C-alpha positions as CSV (number, residue, x, y, z in Angstrom):
1,M,13.0,176.5,-104.0
2,T,9.5,175.4,-102.5
3,L,6.5,174.3,-103.5
4,D,5.2,177.6,-101.6
5,K,6.9,179.9,-103.9
6,R,6.4,178.3,-107.1
7,P,3.6,180.7,-108.8
8,T,6.0,183.6,-108.3
9,R,7.3,181.9,-111.5
10,I,3.9,183.3,-112.9
11,S,4.9,186.4,-115.0
12,H,3.0,189.5,-114.8
13,R,1.8,188.7,-118.7
14,T,0.9,185.6,-117.7
15,L,-1.4,186.9,-115.1
16,S,-3.0,189.4,-117.4
17,G,-3.2,187.1,-119.8
18,I,-5.4,184.7,-117.2
19,A,-7.5,187.4,-116.5
20,V,-8.7,188.2,-119.4
21,I,-9.4,184.9,-120.5
22,A,-11.2,184.5,-118.0
23,C,-13.0,187.4,-118.0
24,L,-14.2,186.3,-121.5
25,A,-15.2,183.1,-120.2
26,V,-16.9,184.0,-117.1
27,G,-18.8,186.3,-119.0
28,L,-19.9,183.3,-121.8
29,V,-21.5,180.8,-119.7
30,A,-23.2,183.7,-117.3
31,C,-24.8,185.2,-120.0
32,G,-26.4,182.1,-120.4
33,E,-27.0,181.3,-117.0
34,D,-29.4,182.4,-114.0
35,S,-28.4,182.2,-110.0
36,S,-30.0,178.7,-109.5
37,D,-27.2,177.5,-112.0
38,Q,-24.5,178.7,-109.7
39,P,-21.6,176.4,-108.5
40,T,-21.9,175.5,-104.7
41,T,-19.2,178.0,-103.2
42,T,-17.5,178.3,-99.4
43,T,-17.2,181.6,-97.9
44,A,-13.9,182.7,-95.4
45,T,-15.2,185.5,-92.9
46,S,-12.0,185.2,-90.4
47,G,-11.6,189.1,-90.9
48,E,-9.5,188.6,-93.6
49,P,-11.3,190.4,-96.7
50,T,-14.0,187.5,-98.3
51,T,-12.9,184.9,-100.8
52,T,-15.1,182.6,-102.0
53,T,-13.9,179.5,-103.5
54,T,-15.4,177.1,-106.0
55,T,-16.4,173.8,-104.1
56,T,-18.5,172.1,-107.0
57,L,-17.8,172.0,-110.9
58,P,-20.5,174.7,-112.2
59,P,-22.9,172.9,-114.6
60,Y,-21.9,173.0,-117.8
61,E,-25.3,173.9,-119.6
62,S,-25.6,176.2,-123.2
63,P,-23.7,178.4,-124.3
64,L,-20.2,176.5,-123.6
65,G,-17.1,177.6,-123.7
66,D,-14.4,176.3,-125.8
67,V,-12.0,173.8,-123.8
68,I,-10.2,177.2,-122.7
69,G,-13.2,178.9,-121.7
70,E,-14.7,175.7,-119.9
71,A,-11.5,174.8,-118.1
72,L,-11.4,178.7,-116.5
73,V,-14.9,178.8,-115.5
74,A,-14.6,175.4,-113.5
75,G,-11.7,177.5,-111.3
76,R,-9.8,174.0,-110.4
77,F,-7.3,174.9,-113.5
78,T,-5.1,178.0,-112.8
79,T,-1.6,177.0,-112.8
80,L,-2.8,175.2,-116.2
81,A,-4.3,178.7,-117.9
82,G,-0.7,180.2,-116.9
83,L,1.5,177.0,-118.7
84,L,-0.6,178.1,-121.4
85,V,-0.6,181.6,-121.3
86,E,3.6,181.2,-120.9
87,A,3.8,178.7,-124.0
88,D,1.3,181.2,-126.5
89,L,-1.1,177.7,-127.2
90,V,-4.4,179.5,-125.7
91,Q,-5.1,180.5,-128.8
92,A,-4.0,177.4,-131.0
93,L,-6.6,175.7,-128.1
94,R,-9.3,178.4,-129.0
95,A,-9.7,177.1,-132.4
96,D,-12.3,173.9,-134.3
97,G,-10.2,170.9,-133.0
98,P,-12.2,169.0,-131.9
99,F,-9.8,168.3,-129.1
100,T,-9.4,165.9,-126.0
101,V,-7.6,167.5,-123.0
102,F,-6.6,165.1,-120.2
103,A,-6.4,168.6,-117.0
104,P,-4.3,168.3,-114.5
105,T,-5.8,170.6,-111.5
106,D,-4.2,172.5,-109.3
107,D,-3.6,170.3,-106.6
108,A,-2.2,168.2,-109.0
109,F,0.3,170.3,-109.9
110,A,1.4,170.9,-107.0
111,T,2.8,167.2,-106.7
112,V,5.4,168.1,-109.3
113,P,8.6,167.7,-107.5
114,A,9.8,172.1,-107.4
115,D,13.1,170.7,-109.7
116,T,10.8,169.4,-112.2
117,L,8.5,172.8,-112.7
118,D,11.7,174.8,-112.4
119,A,13.0,172.7,-115.3
120,V,9.4,173.0,-117.6
121,F,9.0,176.7,-116.6
122,A,13.1,177.8,-118.0
123,D,12.6,175.6,-121.0
124,R,10.3,177.0,-123.4
125,D,10.3,174.3,-126.0
126,L,9.8,171.4,-122.6
127,L,6.9,173.9,-121.3
128,T,5.3,173.1,-124.5
129,A,5.8,169.8,-125.0
130,V,4.3,169.1,-121.4
131,L,1.5,171.1,-122.0
132,T,0.8,168.9,-125.9
133,Y,1.6,166.2,-124.1
134,H,-2.1,166.8,-122.5
135,V,-3.6,167.3,-125.8
136,I,-5.7,164.6,-128.3
137,A,-6.1,166.7,-131.5
138,G,-8.8,165.7,-134.7
139,E,-11.6,164.0,-131.7
140,A,-13.3,164.4,-128.8
141,I,-13.3,161.1,-127.1
142,T,-15.7,160.2,-124.9
143,M,-15.7,158.4,-121.6
144,A,-17.3,155.7,-123.4
145,D,-14.8,156.0,-126.0
146,L,-12.1,155.4,-123.7
147,M,-13.6,152.5,-121.4
148,A,-14.0,150.4,-124.6
149,M,-10.8,150.6,-125.7
150,D,-8.5,147.6,-124.9
151,E,-6.4,147.5,-122.0
152,G,-2.8,149.1,-122.9
153,A,-4.4,151.5,-126.1
154,K,-2.5,153.8,-126.9
155,L,-3.8,157.8,-128.2
156,T,-1.7,160.1,-130.6
157,T,-1.1,163.2,-128.5
158,L,-0.6,166.6,-130.0
159,Q,3.4,166.5,-128.5
160,G,3.8,163.7,-130.7
161,A,3.9,160.9,-128.4
162,T,1.3,158.4,-127.1
163,L,-0.8,158.3,-124.2
164,T,-1.5,154.5,-122.7
165,V,-5.1,154.0,-121.5
166,T,-5.8,151.0,-118.6
167,H,-9.0,150.1,-116.9
168,E,-9.2,149.5,-112.7
169,G,-12.3,148.7,-112.5
170,D,-15.0,151.7,-113.6
171,I,-11.8,153.9,-113.8
172,V,-10.1,154.9,-116.8
173,L,-6.0,155.7,-116.0
174,I,-4.3,158.1,-118.8
175,D,-0.1,156.8,-118.2
176,G,-1.5,156.0,-114.3
177,N,-3.3,158.8,-114.1
178,A,-6.8,158.7,-113.1
179,I,-9.6,160.2,-114.8
180,V,-11.6,162.0,-111.7
181,V,-14.6,164.4,-113.5
182,G,-15.4,162.8,-116.8
183,D,-16.8,164.0,-120.3
184,V,-16.6,168.0,-119.4
185,P,-18.2,169.3,-122.6
186,A,-16.3,172.3,-124.6
187,T,-17.5,173.8,-127.8
188,N,-14.8,172.7,-129.5
189,G,-13.4,169.1,-128.3
190,T,-14.0,167.0,-124.5
191,I,-11.9,168.1,-121.0
192,H,-11.5,164.8,-118.5
193,V,-10.3,166.3,-115.4
194,I,-7.1,163.9,-114.1
195,G,-5.4,163.6,-110.7
196,G,-1.5,163.6,-111.5
197,V,0.5,165.8,-114.5
198,L,1.6,163.6,-117.2
199,V,5.3,164.1,-118.6
200,P,6.6,163.0,-121.9
201,A,9.8,160.5,-121.5
């Protein structure tokens, strides 16, 4: 199985779930923004049907969505969203929280070996463990908080295991994965975008 075939593992139920929560998320943010608040986009005009791709994170202004809604509005987390639907974790992460979510981008998931991703899809308990390993419950941890932590500090995840915080100058790493965009606000927590997928031991 190649990386190009992995999206076929997401079921029709998953795609429907993504579509529903994406519509809710986009509707929530759109009601508080005008056209000047929209993200920069690029449009393909090669004779094929026109497609638009978000090239920047959208502005995070009131009214904010929850961590699920904000991640979907960003447009870079469709794989993560699909896995959350498969694991029935969407409603749990729309609760009051607060939550800190370390969110891998679609590009990060594309670097995961095919056999590893197959194993995650095939095992519901493993899927849940991987996803909840990206979530800290009970606190919204900011970049300032992370920068102030001691080298090697531990964060206890919703999965139960711990993440290790390290620093390389002004860069914060979570289990060796750099935070590439930090402090994305949500109504029930904070999202930090990371460049890799966190896998519990």
